[in-house]
N, C-alpha and C positions, 0 to 999 in steps of 0.2 A: 145639886151641888150641894159640896159639904163645905162646911165654912172651918178653916184653918186659923193657927197660930198666924200666919204669914197673912197680910194684909192683903185686899185687892184696888187696885188704885185704878185712878180717873183722873185723862188729862183733856183737854181741849177735842182733840181728836180721837181717842182712844181708852177703849174702857178693858181691864186685865183682870180677870176671873181664876183664878187658884184653886186645884182641886175637883175642875171638871172632867167627867167620864169620857170615856171614845163615845157613848151611846147619847148622851145627854149635848156633844158637841154635836155630831151629826142630826139631833132633831132640833136643836136653833139652828144650824145652818139650814136646812128644808123649811124652816118657820118663815125665816125673812129670805127664801128664794125669790120672790116678788117684789122685793122689797131693791131698790135699787142706789146705789152710794153706800153699799154696806160691806164690809170686806174681812173673813175670819182668817185666822192665823191658831194653830191649837198644836202643843208639843210640850208631850210628857205630861199633861193636866193641867197647862198653862194654857186659856183661852184668851186671843185678844180680838175686842171686837171694835174695826175701825173704822171711822165717816170718812168719804172719800169726796174732795170737793169736785167740780171741774176742773178747777185751775190746776190742784194736783194730775186730773188724767191728759190735759195739755202739756205737762211737762214730762209727765211719762212716754206720748205722744213723739214728744220732738226729740229724747234720749235715745230712743228704740230707733226714730230715722238717722238721728247721726250714728249711732252703734253699726243699725245696718248699713250706712253709708262708708264708714272704716271699713268693715271686714269684706264688702265688695271693694275697696280699693287694696287691700290685699291680700287677696283671693282667699278669705279663710272660709272652710268647708263645715259647715253647720247643718247634723241633720236633724230632725224631729224625731221625736219620742213618742212611738204611736201607743195609744193606752186602750 
């Protein structure tokens, strides 16, 4: 990773790195594949490494369930994207 004039930043649950290549991102993601509770986001050379708490996952599940119930009630149709 190359260091640039733009500073990297760290918060309690997120580390942001700038100047990261796509291949570096893929290597880091593969290295942490078996480690739970860590998520990666990459866009235009900026990599965010986030820790995810059990509380976050519970909240995410609740929001998903509420959204599914709403979409069912309004009979919205969603299709899955298969990659």
